[in-house]
C-alpha positions in Angstrom: 102.5 121.3 52.5 102.1 120.3 56.0 104.4 118.1 57.9 102.6 115.1 59.2 105.5 113.7 61.2 104.6 113.3 64.9 107.5 114.8 66.9 107.6 113.3 70.4 107.9 115.7 73.2 111.4 115.5 74.6 111.7 113.6 77.8 108.1 112.4 77.9 108.9 108.6 77.7 111.9 108.7 79.9 110.0 110.6 82.6 107.2 108.1 82.5 109.6 105.2 82.8 111.5 106.9 85.5 108.3 107.5 87.4 107.3 103.8 87.2 110.8 102.8 88.2 110.6 105.0 91.3 107.2 103.6 92.2 108.5 100.1 91.9 111.5 100.9 93.9 109.5 102.4 96.7 107.2 99.4 96.7 110.1 97.0 96.9 111.7 99.0 99.7 108.4 99.1 101.5 107.9 95.3 101.2 111.5 94.7 102.4 110.9 97.0 105.3 107.7 95.2 106.3 109.5 91.8 106.0 112.3 93.0 108.3 109.8 94.4 110.7 107.9 91.2 110.8 111.1 89.2 111.4 112.0 91.5 114.3 108.5 91.3 115.7 108.5 87.5 115.5 111.9 87.4 117.2 110.5 89.4 120.1 107.4 87.2 120.3 109.5 84.0 120.4 111.7 85.5 123.1 108.7 85.3 125.5 109.3 82.3 127.9 105.6 81.6 128.1 105.1 81.5 124.3 108.2 79.4 123.8 106.9 76.8 126.3 103.5 76.7 124.7 104.9 76.4 121.2 107.3 73.7 122.3 104.4 71.6 123.6 102.3 72.0 120.5 105.1 71.3 118.0 106.6 68.3 119.8 103.4 66.5 120.8 102.3 66.0 117.2 104.2 62.6 117.6 103.9 60.2 120.6 105.6 61.9 123.5 108.0 59.9 125.7 107.6 60.2 129.5 111.1 61.9 129.9 110.0 64.5 127.3 106.9 65.5 129.3 109.0 65.7 132.5 111.6 67.8 130.7 109.0 70.1 129.3 107.4 70.6 132.7 110.7 71.3 134.3 112.0 73.7 131.7 108.9 75.6 130.7 106.6 75.6 133.7 108.5 74.8 136.9 111.9 76.4 136.4 110.5 79.8 135.3 108.4 79.8 138.5 105.0 79.6 136.9 104.0 76.5 139.0 105.2 74.2 141.7 105.9 70.6 140.7 102.6 68.7 140.4 102.1 65.4 142.2 100.3 64.1 139.1 99.5 65.0 135.5 95.8 65.1 134.6 93.7 65.5 131.5 89.9 65.1 130.9 89.2 61.6 129.4 92.7 60.3 130.2 94.1 58.3 133.1 95.9 60.5 135.7 99.6 59.7 135.9 101.6 60.4 139.1 104.7 62.4 138.3 107.0 59.7 139.9 105.3 57.0 137.7 105.7 58.7 134.3 108.5 56.4 133.1 106.5 53.3 134.1 103.4 54.3 132.1 104.5 55.4 128.6 101.2 54.4 127.0 99.2 56.5 129.5 101.6 59.5 128.9 101.1 59.2 125.2 97.3 59.2 125.4 97.3 62.0 128.0 99.5 64.4 126.0 97.6 63.6 122.8 94.3 64.6 124.4 95.9 67.7 125.9 97.2 68.8 122.4 93.7 68.3 120.9 92.1 70.4 123.6 94.6 73.2 123.3 94.3 73.1 119.5 90.6 73.4 119.7 90.8 76.4 122.0 93.3 78.1 119.6 91.1 77.4 116.6 88.4 79.3 118.3 90.7 82.2 118.9 91.4 82.5 115.2 87.8 81.8 114.2 85.8 84.6 112.3 83.7 85.2 115.5 85.7 83.9 118.4 84.1 83.7 121.8 87.4 84.1 123.7 86.4 81.2 126.0 89.9 80.1 126.9 91.1 83.6 127.6 88.2 84.3 129.9 88.7 81.0 131.6 92.4 81.8 132.2 91.4 85.2 133.7 88.5 84.0 135.8 90.3 81.0 137.2 93.4 83.2 137.9 95.7 81.0 135.7 97.3 84.3 134.5 98.3 87.2 136.6 99.3 90.8 135.9 102.8 91.6 137.0 105.0 94.8 137.2 108.7 94.4 137.2 110.7 97.6 137.2 109.4 99.7 134.3 107.8 96.7 132.5 104.5 95.1 133.0 102.5 92.3 131.5 100.6 89.0 132.0 102.4 86.0 133.4 101.2 82.4 133.5 100.0 81.2 136.9 98.7 77.6 136.6 98.1 75.4 139.6 99.5 72.0 140.3 96.0 70.5 140.2 95.2 71.9 136.7 94.7 69.7 133.7 97.8 69.6 131.4 95.9 71.4 128.6 95.0 74.2 131.0 98.6 74.6 132.0 99.6 74.9 128.3 96.7 77.3 127.6 97.8 79.5 130.5 101.1 80.0 128.7 99.3 80.9 125.5 96.9 83.2 127.4 99.7 85.2 129.1 101.4 85.8 125.8 98.2 86.7 123.9 96.8 89.0 126.6 100.0 90.9 126.6 99.8 91.7 122.9 96.3 90.7 121.6 96.4 92.7 118.3 99.6 91.0 117.2 98.3 87.5 117.8 95.0 88.3 116.1 96.9 89.5 113.0 99.7 87.0 112.7 98.9 83.7 114.5 97.9 80.7 112.4 96.6 77.3 113.5 96.4 74.1 111.5 92.9 72.6 111.9 94.3 69.1 111.5 97.6 68.8 113.5 97.3 71.9 115.7 100.6 73.4 114.4 100.9 77.0 115.5 102.9 79.5 113.4 103.0 83.2 112.6 102.4 84.7 109.2 103.6 88.1 107.9 100.5 89.0 106.0 96.9 87.6 106.0 96.1 87.0 102.4 93.6 84.4 101.2 95.4 81.4 99.6 95.2 77.8 98.9 98.4 77.2 100.9 98.1 74.3 103.4 99.9 73.3 106.5 103.5 72.5 105.5 103.6 69.6 108.0 100.4 67.7 107.4 98.7 69.5 104.4 95.8 70.4 106.6 93.8 73.6 106.5 95.6 76.6 108.0 93.3 79.0 109.8 93.8 82.6 110.9 91.8 85.7 111.5 92.1 88.2 108.7 90.0 91.3 107.8 87.6 91.1 104.9 88.2 93.9 102.4 86.0 96.9 103.0 84.5 95.5 106.2 85.3 95.4 109.9 84.6 91.7 110.0 87.3 89.1 110.0 87.5 85.5 108.6 89.8 82.5 108.8 91.8 81.4 105.8 94.9 79.7 104.6 97.8 82.0 103.9 101.1 82.9 102.4 104.1 84.5 103.9 104.1 82.1 106.8 107.0 81.6 109.1 107.6 78.5 111.1 107.3 79.0 114.8 
């Protein structure tokens, strides 16, 4: 009489569970390592004076900007670092030119001018993260010499070089251009732009999602690779970090 009992092989189930646990552990450690790497990368990016100035302009001007704020921004992020001499006036296409000494006397003109500048900068950045960007604002910064290549000691990179006669938006774009040209792959992979308010932030991973801008609920766009192709597309995303 045969024995129909099925005798399990010793150690088979524990080995399988152990293998899955190890794989899960490796995956968790890998995710943790990527997160730490991204935080460190983002910290290095934000340490760039040109990027810090550009982000400050885009984040603050989503509300009406006071004249003293514009003056402080120019002083701290453009003039003090040596990117540009103090301009005699602030200009922007479609807005009234405002003399620097008259900023406090013309708050409405300052508000309109900075709003137009933010929209123009946002439009240029949206093109940069578009599926098929034409790179217009980067070419314009290069051809008009609003950025320059510099070597300091054993380090080299692009620096902003706007002129006092430039439009305010072109001054801001020169700051973005210097940062992006110095590390284009990083910005192509991680930079996000809200199509509504112009908020600029950086995301750890480019994964399609229904997530919207945390500030205005607008559509967040970035350039991400399509699976199995060399093409890229814009999408909302997850894993985003505030700039």
